[in-house]
MILUM-536166 format. One record per residue: y negated, x, z negated of N, C-alpha, C, O, CB in turn. Coordinates in steps of 0.2 Angstrom, whole numbers, padded with zeros to 4 digits, always signed. Glycine has a CB too. Example, Ala and Ser with C-alpha at 12.3 -4.5 7.8 and 13.67 -1.06 7.14 Angstrom:
2
+0028+0066-0039+0022+0062-0039+0016+0066-0039+0017+0071-0042+0022+0057-0045/+0011+0064-0035+0005+0068-0036+0000+0064-0039-0006+0067-0040+0003+0070-0029/
END
This chain:
202
-0072-0072-0045-0065-0072-0043-0066-0076-0036-0068-0082-0036-0059-0075-0050/-0063-0072-0029-0061-0079-0024-0055-0083-0023-0049-0082-0024-0062-0077-0018/-0058-0090-0020-0051-0096-0020-0044-0093-0018-0043-0092-0012-0052-0102-0014/-0041-0092-0020-0032-0087-0020-0032-0090-0012-0033-0086-0007-0024-0091-0026/-0031-0097-0010-0029-0099-0002-0034-0098+0002-0032-0099+0008-0026-0107-0002/-0040-0097+0001-0044-0096+0005-0044-0086+0006-0047-0082+0010-0050-0100+0002/-0043-0085+0003-0045-0076+0004-0037-0076+0008-0038-0073+0013-0046-0070-0004/-0030-0078+0005-0025-0078+0010-0023-0081+0017-0018-0079+0020-0021-0080+0009/-0027-0086+0018-0030-0091+0026-0035-0084+0030-0033-0081+0036-0039-0100+0024/-0040-0081+0026-0045-0075+0030-0040-0068+0031-0041-0065+0036-0054-0072+0022/-0034-0066+0027-0030-0060+0025-0025-0062+0032-0027-0060+0038-0026-0059+0016/-0020-0067+0032-0017-0069+0040-0020-0071+0044-0016-0072+0049-0014-0072+0040/-0026-0072+0044-0029-0074+0051-0031-0065+0054-0029-0061+0058-0037-0080+0050/-0037-0065+0050-0039-0055+0053-0031-0051+0053-0031-0048+0058-0046-0049+0045/-0027-0050+0050-0022-0046+0051-0015-0049+0059-0012-0045+0063-0018-0045+0042/-0016-0057+0058-0012-0060+0063-0014-0059+0069-0009-0058+0073-0012-0067+0062/-0019-0058+0071-0022-0057+0075-0022-0049+0079-0021-0047+0084-0028-0059+0073/-0022-0047+0075-0022-0038+0076-0014-0034+0077-0013-0030+0081-0025-0035+0068/-0009-0040+0072-0001-0039+0072+0003-0035+0082+0007-0031+0082+0002-0049+0069/+0001-0038+0087+0003-0035+0091+0000-0030+0093+0004-0026+0095+0003-0039+0094/-0005-0028+0093-0008-0022+0097-0008-0015+0091-0009-0010+0092-0016-0023+0100/-0006-0018+0082-0010-0013+0079-0008-0005+0078-0010+0000+0074-0011-0017+0072/+0000-0004+0083+0002+0002+0082-0001+0005+0087-0003+0011+0087+0010+0002+0083/-0003+0000+0092-0006+0006+0097-0012+0009+0095-0014+0014+0097-0007+0003+0105/-0015+0004+0092-0024+0006+0093-0022+0012+0087-0026+0016+0087-0032-0002+0090/-0018+0013+0083-0019+0021+0077-0011+0023+0080-0007+0020+0076-0019+0019+0065/-0008+0027+0086-0004+0030+0088-0002+0034+0084+0004+0035+0084-0005+0032+0092/-0007+0038+0081-0008+0046+0078-0005+0048+0069-0004+0053+0066-0017+0048+0080/-0005+0042+0068-0005+0040+0060+0001+0041+0057+0001+0041+0051-0006+0033+0058/+0009+0041+0060+0012+0044+0057+0014+0051+0053+0019+0052+0050+0013+0043+0058/+0011+0055+0055+0012+0062+0051+0010+0061+0042+0013+0063+0037+0007+0069+0056/+0002+0058+0045-0001+0056+0038+0002+0053+0033+0001+0054+0028-0005+0053+0039/+0007+0046+0036+0011+0043+0031+0016+0047+0029+0018+0045+0023+0013+0037+0033/+0019+0052+0032+0024+0056+0030+0023+0061+0024+0027+0064+0020+0025+0058+0035/+0017+0062+0027+0016+0066+0020+0014+0065+0015+0015+0068+0010+0013+0071+0020/+0010+0060+0014+0008+0057+0008+0016+0052+0005+0019+0053+0000+0001+0051+0009/+0018+0049+0008+0027+0047+0004+0029+0055+0003+0032+0055-0003+0034+0042+0011/+0028+0060+0007+0032+0065+0002+0027+0069-0005+0030+0072-0009+0035+0072+0007/+0020+0066-0004+0019+0069-0011+0021+0064-0017+0020+0066-0023+0011+0070-0012/+0024+0056-0017+0027+0053-0019+0032+0057-0025+0033+0056-0032+0030+0050-0013/+0035+0063-0021+0040+0065-0026+0047+0061-0025+0050+0064-0030+0036+0063-0032/+0051+0057-0023+0054+0050-0023+0061+0054-0023+0063+0059-0019+0052+0044-0015/+0065+0053-0027+0073+0055-0026+0077+0051-0023+0076+0045-0023+0077+0056-0030/+0083+0054-0020+0088+0051-0020+0088+0046-0023+0087+0045-0029+0092+0054-0020/+0091+0041-0018+0093+0032-0024+0087+0030-0027+0088+0025-0030+0098+0034-0033/+0081+0033-0027+0075+0026-0030+0073+0021-0027+0075+0020-0021+0070+0027-0031/+0071+0018-0030+0068+0011-0029+0060+0011-0027+0056+0013-0031+0069+0008-0036/+0058+0008-0020+0051+0010-0020+0049+0003-0016+0054-0001-0014+0048+0019-0015/+0042+0002-0016+0039-0004-0013+0035-0002-0011+0031+0003-0013+0037-0010-0016/+0033-0005-0003+0029-0003+0003+0025-0009+0002+0028-0015+0003+0032-0003+0011/+0017-0008-0002+0014-0015-0003+0009-0017+0002+0004-0014+0004+0011-0015-0009/+0009-0023+0004+0004-0022+0011+0006-0019+0018+0003-0016+0022-0002-0018+0010/+0012-0019+0017+0017-0015+0022+0015-0014+0028+0016-0008+0031+0024-0018+0023/+0011-0020+0031+0011-0019+0038+0016-0023+0043+0019-0028+0043+0011-0013+0040/+0015-0017+0049+0021-0017+0053+0029-0010+0050+0035-0008+0053+0016-0015+0060/+0026-0009+0044+0030-0006+0043+0030+0000+0044+0035+0002+0046+0035-0009+0044/+0024+0004+0045+0025+0011+0048+0027+0016+0041+0030+0021+0042+0018+0014+0052/+0026+0015+0037+0027+0019+0029+0036+0019+0029+0039+0024+0026+0023+0012+0020/+0039+0014+0031+0047+0011+0030+0050+0019+0034+0054+0021+0031+0050+0000+0035/+0050+0021+0038+0055+0027+0040+0054+0033+0035+0059+0035+0032+0053+0030+0049/+0048+0036+0032+0049+0043+0030+0052+0038+0022+0057+0041+0019+0040+0049+0030/+0049+0031+0019+0050+0030+0013+0059+0031+0013+0062+0035+0009+0047+0024+0012/+0061+0027+0017+0068+0028+0019+0071+0035+0019+0076+0036+0015+0070+0026+0026/+0067+0039+0023+0071+0047+0022+0070+0049+0017+0072+0054+0015+0070+0052+0025/+0065+0044+0013+0064+0051+0004+0071+0049-0002+0074+0053-0006+0053+0049-0003/+0071+0042-0002+0077+0038-0006+0084+0040-0003+0089+0040-0007+0076+0030-0005/+0084+0041+0003+0091+0040+0007+0093+0035+0006+0089+0030+0004+0098+0045+0006/+0102+0035+0009+0105+0029+0011+0103+0024+0005+0100+0019+0005+0114+0029+0013/+0106+0027-0001+0110+0026-0009+0102+0022-0012+0103+0019-0017+0112+0035-0014/+0094+0023-0009+0089+0020-0011+0088+0013-0009+0092+0011-0006+0085+0024-0009/+0083+0010-0011+0081+0005-0012+0073+0003-0008+0067+0003-0011+0082+0005-0019/+0073+0001+0000+0065+0001+0002+0065-0005+0004+0069-0008+0007+0062+0006+0009/+0059-0009+0001+0054-0014+0003+0050-0016+0005+0045-0013+0002+0052-0016+0001/+0048-0019+0010+0041-0019+0013+0038-0028+0013+0039-0032+0017+0041-0014+0023/+0034-0028+0008+0029-0034+0006+0023-0035+0011+0018-0031+0011+0027-0033-0001/+0023-0042+0014+0018-0044+0018+0015-0049+0018+0019-0054+0016+0019-0044+0023/+0011-0051+0018+0007-0058+0017+0006-0060+0024+0001-0064+0024-0001-0058+0013/+0007-0059+0028+0005-0061+0036+0012-0060+0038+0016-0055+0038-0001-0055+0040/+0014-0065+0041+0022-0065+0046+0021-0061+0051+0026-0057+0053+0025-0072+0048/+0015-0061+0056+0014-0057+0062+0018-0052+0062+0023-0050+0065+0007-0055+0062/+0014-0047+0055+0013-0040+0055+0022-0039+0055+0025-0036+0058+0008-0037+0048/+0024-0044+0049+0033-0042+0048+0036-0043+0055+0039-0038+0057+0037-0048+0042/+0035-0048+0060+0039-0049+0067+0036-0040+0069+0041-0036+0071+0036-0057+0072/+0029-0039+0069+0027-0031+0073+0032-0026+0070+0033-0021+0073+0018-0027+0072/+0035-0028+0063+0037-0022+0060+0045-0023+0062+0049-0019+0062+0034-0022+0051/+0048-0031+0064+0054-0029+0065+0056-0028+0073+0061-0025+0075+0058-0035+0063/+0052-0029+0077+0052-0027+0084+0050-0020+0084+0054-0017+0088+0046-0032+0087/+0046-0016+0082+0047-0008+0081+0053-0005+0079+0054+0001+0080+0043-0006+0077/+0058-0008+0077+0064-0008+0075+0064-0004+0065+0068-0001+0062+0068-0005+0082/+0058-0005+0062+0056-0004+0054+0058-0010+0052+0053-0013+0051+0049-0003+0051/+0063-0013+0051+0067-0020+0048+0072-0017+0046+0074-0019+0040+0070-0026+0053/+0076-0010+0051+0080-0008+0048+0083-0001+0042+0088+0002+0039+0082-0009+0052/+0075-0001+0042+0074+0005+0036+0072-0001+0030+0071+0003+0025+0065+0012+0038/+0072-0006+0029+0072-0008+0022+0071-0015+0023+0072-0018+0028+0067-0004+0018/+0070-0019+0016+0071-0025+0017+0064-0028+0017+0061-0026+0012+0075-0028+0013/+0061-0033+0021+0054-0037+0023+0054-0042+0019+0058-0047+0020+0052-0038+0030/+0051-0043+0016+0048-0047+0012+0043-0051+0013+0038-0047+0011+0047-0046+0008/+0039-0057+0015+0033-0063+0016+0033-0065+0010+0036-0069+0007+0034-0070+0021/+0029-0060+0007+0027-0062-0001+0018-0056-0001+0015-0051+0002+0037-0057-0010/+0016-0062-0005+0010-0059-0009+0010-0053-0015+0012-0055-0021+0008-0064-0013/+0007-0046-0013+0006-0042-0018+0005-0046-0026+0009-0045-0031-0001-0038-0016/+0002-0049-0025-0002-0053-0033+0003-0057-0036+0002-0058-0042-0008-0059-0034/+0009-0060-0031+0013-0062-0036+0022-0061-0034+0026-0065-0032+0011-0071-0037/+0024-0054-0035+0029-0051-0031+0037-0053-0033+0039-0051-0039+0028-0042-0032/+0041-0057-0030+0047-0058-0030+0053-0056-0036+0058-0060-0037+0048-0057-0025/+0052-0048-0039+0054-0045-0040+0054-0044-0048+0049-0045-0051+0051-0043-0036/+0059-0042-0052+0060-0039-0059+0055-0036-0062+0054-0030-0059+0064-0036-0060/+0053-0037-0068+0048-0032-0073+0054-0024-0072+0060-0024-0073+0047-0036-0086/+0049-0020-0069+0051-0012-0073+0056-0012-0067+0059-0007-0068+0055-0011-0083/+0057-0014-0062+0063-0014-0057+0062-0008-0051+0066-0008-0046+0063-0021-0055/+0057-0004-0052+0053+0000-0046+0052+0006-0050+0051+0007-0055+0045-0002-0044/+0055+0012-0042+0053+0018-0048+0045+0021-0043+0043+0027-0043+0062+0025-0049/+0042+0017-0040+0036+0018-0035+0034+0012-0030+0038+0008-0028+0037+0023-0029/+0028+0012-0029+0024+0008-0025+0019+0011-0020+0014+0015-0021+0021+0005-0029/+0021+0010-0014+0016+0014-0011+0012+0009-0007+0015+0004-0004+0020+0021-0006/+0003+0009-0005+0002+0005-0003-0006+0008+0003-0012+0011+0002+0003-0001-0010/-0003+0006+0009-0009+0009+0012-0015+0004+0015-0014-0002+0018-0006+0015+0018/-0019+0006+0014-0024+0003+0016-0026-0004+0013-0030-0008+0015-0024+0003+0021/-0020-0004+0006-0022-0009+0001-0027-0012-0001-0030-0017+0001-0020-0009-0004/-0029-0009-0005-0034-0010-0012-0041-0014-0009-0044-0018-0013-0037-0001-0015/-0042-0013-0003-0048-0016+0001-0046-0023+0002-0051-0027+0002-0050-0011+0010/-0042-0026+0003-0039-0033+0003-0037-0035-0001-0036-0041+0000-0035-0035+0006/-0036-0033-0008-0033-0038-0014-0039-0042-0017-0044-0041-0020-0029-0033-0020/-0037-0047-0016-0043-0054-0019-0044-0051-0027-0050-0051-0030-0039-0065-0020/-0041-0050-0030-0042-0050-0036-0039-0042-0040-0034-0041-0043-0037-0058-0038/-0044-0037-0037-0038-0029-0037-0036-0027-0046-0032-0023-0048-0044-0020-0032/-0040-0031-0052-0037-0027-0056-0030-0031-0057-0025-0028-0060-0042-0025-0062/-0029-0037-0056-0026-0040-0057-0019-0041-0053-0013-0041-0054-0030-0045-0058/-0022-0040-0048-0016-0038-0043-0014-0031-0043-0008-0030-0041-0017-0040-0036/-0017-0024-0046-0015-0020-0049-0010-0018-0053-0006-0014-0052-0017-0020-0050/-0012-0023-0059-0006-0026-0064+0000-0029-0064+0004-0029-0067-0008-0030-0068/-0001-0031-0059+0005-0036-0053+0010-0030-0053+0015-0030-0056+0002-0040-0043/+0007-0023-0049+0012-0019-0046+0013-0013-0053+0018-0009-0053+0008-0015-0039/+0009-0014-0058+0011-0012-0064+0018-0015-0065+0023-0011-0065+0006-0013-0069/+0018-0021-0067+0022-0023-0070+0030-0023-0066+0036-0024-0069+0019-0029-0070/+0030-0020-0059+0036-0024-0056+0039-0016-0056+0045-0016-0054+0035-0028-0049/+0035-0009-0059+0037-0002-0059+0039-0001-0066+0038-0004-0071+0031+0003-0057/+0044+0004-0067+0047+0006-0074+0041+0009-0079+0039+0004-0082+0053+0011-0073/+0038+0014-0081+0037+0015-0085+0037+0024-0083+0042+0027-0084+0040+0011-0090/+0031+0027-0080+0033+0033-0079+0033+0033-0069+0032+0038-0066+0040+0033-0083/+0034+0028-0068+0031+0028-0061+0027+0028-0057+0021+0029-0058+0032+0026-0060/+0028+0026-0050+0022+0030-0047+0020+0023-0041+0023+0018-0038+0026+0040-0043/+0012+0025-0043+0009+0021-0039+0003+0025-0032-0003+0028-0034+0006+0014-0044/+0004+0025-0028+0002+0029-0021-0005+0023-0017-0004+0019-0012+0011+0032-0014/-0010+0025-0019-0016+0022-0014-0017+0025-0008-0019+0031-0009-0024+0022-0016/-0015+0024-0001-0016+0028+0003-0020+0026+0009-0019+0021+0011-0010+0030+0005/-0025+0030+0013-0026+0028+0021-0026+0034+0024-0028+0040+0022-0034+0025+0023/-0025+0032+0029-0023+0038+0035-0029+0043+0037-0028+0047+0041-0019+0034+0043/-0037+0042+0034-0043+0040+0033-0045+0044+0029-0040+0045+0026-0045+0034+0032/-0051+0047+0027-0054+0047+0021-0060+0041+0022-0061+0038+0027-0057+0054+0020/-0062+0040+0016-0069+0032+0015-0071+0035+0022-0068+0033+0027-0079+0031+0005/-0077+0041+0022-0083+0042+0025-0079+0041+0032-0083+0038+0035-0087+0048+0022/-0074+0043+0036-0072+0042+0041-0069+0035+0044-0068+0033+0049-0069+0047+0041/-0070+0033+0039-0065+0022+0040-0075+0019+0040-0076+0015+0044-0058+0017+0027/-0080+0022+0035-0085+0019+0037-0089+0021+0043-0093+0017+0045-0088+0018+0031/-0088+0026+0045-0092+0028+0053-0086+0024+0057-0089+0021+0062-0092+0038+0056/-0079+0023+0057-0078+0017+0061-0078+0013+0062-0078+0010+0068-0076+0015+0061/-0079+0011+0057-0082+0002+0056-0091+0003+0057-0092-0003+0057-0079-0001+0047/-0093+0004+0058-0102+0005+0059-0104+0003+0053-0107-0002+0052-0107+0000+0066/-0103+0007+0048-0106+0004+0040-0106+0012+0034-0103+0017+0034-0100-0004+0036/-0110+0011+0031-0109+0015+0027-0106+0014+0018-0105+0009+0015-0114+0016+0027/-0105+0021+0016-0101+0021+0010-0106+0017+0004-0112+0018+0004-0099+0029+0008/-0102+0011-0001-0109+0010-0004-0105+0010-0011-0099+0011-0012-0114+0001-0003/-0113+0009-0017-0108+0014-0022-0102+0009-0027-0100+0010-0033-0115+0019-0029/-0103+0002-0022-0096-0001-0027-0091-0001-0024-0087-0005-0026-0096-0008-0028/-0089+0006-0017-0083+0004-0015-0077+0005-0021-0078+0010-0025-0083+0008-0008/-0072+0001-0020-0066+0004-0027-0065+0008-0025-0069+0011-0028-0058+0001-0030/-0062+0013-0019-0058+0020-0018-0063+0025-0021-0061+0031-0022-0055+0023-0010/-0070+0022-0023-0074+0029-0025-0070+0031-0033-0067+0028-0037-0084+0027-0028/-0071+0038-0033-0065+0039-0039-0068+0036-0046-0064+0034-0050-0063+0048-0041/-0076+0036-0047-0082+0033-0051-0078+0026-0054-0078+0025-0060-0088+0031-0046/-0075+0022-0047-0074+0015-0049-0066+0013-0049-0063+0008-0052-0077+0011-0043/-0064+0020-0044-0055+0017-0046-0051+0021-0051-0046+0020-0053-0050+0018-0038/-0055+0026-0054-0049+0028-0060-0052+0022-0067-0047+0022-0072-0050+0038-0063/-0056+0020-0069-0056+0014-0074-0053+0009-0070-0048+0007-0074-0063+0011-0076/-0053+0006-0064-0048+0000-0061-0042+0002-0064-0040-0001-0069-0047+0000-0051/-0040+0007-0061-0032+0009-0064-0031+0008-0068-0027+0003-0069-0029+0015-0064/-0034+0011-0073-0035+0011-0082-0032+0005-0083-0027+0005-0085-0042+0011-0086/-0038+0000-0082-0038-0007-0086-0031-0011-0083-0027-0016-0086-0045-0013-0084/-0029-0009-0077-0022-0011-0074-0015-0010-0078-0010-0014-0078-0022-0006-0069/-0016-0004-0079-0008-0001-0086-0009+0006-0080-0003+0008-0080+0005-0009-0086/-0014+0010-0076-0011+0015-0069-0013+0021-0074-0014+0020-0080-0016+0014-0059/-0014+0026-0072-0018+0032-0078-0019+0037-0070-0015+0041-0069-0010+0037-0087/-0024+0036-0067-0025+0043-0059-0022+0049-0063-0023+0049-0069-0035+0046-0055/-0017+0054-0058-0017+0060-0057-0017+0064-0053-0016+0069-0053-0013+0062-0059/-0021+0060-0048-0022+0064-0041-0026+0061-0036-0025+0055-0035-0016+0063-0037/-0031+0065-0033-0038+0061-0031-0039+0064-0025-0043+0069-0026-0044+0060-0036/-0037+0062-0018-0041+0065-0013-0046+0061-0008-0044+0057-0004-0037+0069-0009/-0050+0063-0008-0054+0062-0002-0057+0064+0003-0063+0067+0003-0057+0060-0003/-0052+0064+0010-0056+0069+0013-0055+0067+0022-0051+0063+0025-0053+0077+0010/-0060+0069+0025-0057+0066+0032-0053+0062+0035-0054+0057+0037-0056+0069+0034/-0048+0069+0034-0039+0066+0034-0037+0061+0034-0035+0057+0038-0035+0068+0030/-0039+0060+0027-0033+0056+0021-0039+0054+0017-0045+0056+0016-0027+0062+0017/-0035+0049+0013-0038+0047+0005-0031+0046+0005-0027+0043+0008-0044+0042+0003/-0031+0047-0001-0024+0046-0007-0025+0049-0013-0027+0054-0014-0017+0050-0005/-0023+0042-0018-0024+0042-0024-0018+0041-0027-0016+0035-0026-0028+0039-0026/-0014+0046-0033-0010+0043-0039-0012+0041-0041-0018+0042-0043-0006+0044-0042/-0005+0037-0045-0006+0035-0052+0000+0033-0054+0004+0030-0051-0011+0031-0054/+0000+0037-0064+0007+0035-0065+0007+0027-0069+0002+0027-0072+0011+0041-0069/+0011+0022-0070+0013+0017-0074+0014+0020-0082+0019+0024-0083+0019+0013-0071/+0009+0018-0086+0010+0018-0094+0015+0016-0096+0018+0010-0096+0005+0014-0098/+0017+0022-0100+0022+0016-0105+0021+0012-0109+0026+0010-0112+0025+0017-0109/
END
């Protein structure tokens, strides 16, 4: 188990240094985010959290999906990322929270869905943190773990190879989710996207 304070510091330093130009580094991801949000099947008035929201790229499609009567929250550990979201105008799409997804300031079973883009690789304690996400979602609610490119393409971009312990490998992710209160319902890993959907157990 990692030291939580050290982990938080590392995450904040990593993303804080990249926040100002994050969107310009990945300018073409918008359609992939919108397509992934569409697969959640959110209804008008639903309550959804973008966990580890970064600069808030998922917030506009999430707001469009739940409509003006819905609740959209974006939580991130890095102040600079939330500041970038505000500068991009995405703070108008939902409420931004400076918060750790491992200890969310939300009521139990208060949400219908959680969207997490690029989230799982940055969790200090994946099983415990996914359990916290399950806590705030109603039974039958949805978790989406997303990345705008697949595992192989991401590894190539980062100059590395996929290893057997990769948490996004279906052989690892399915039991990890199951231990954390989720049942995987679909899994896609292709060059153009990664998307795993899971339902919160009753």
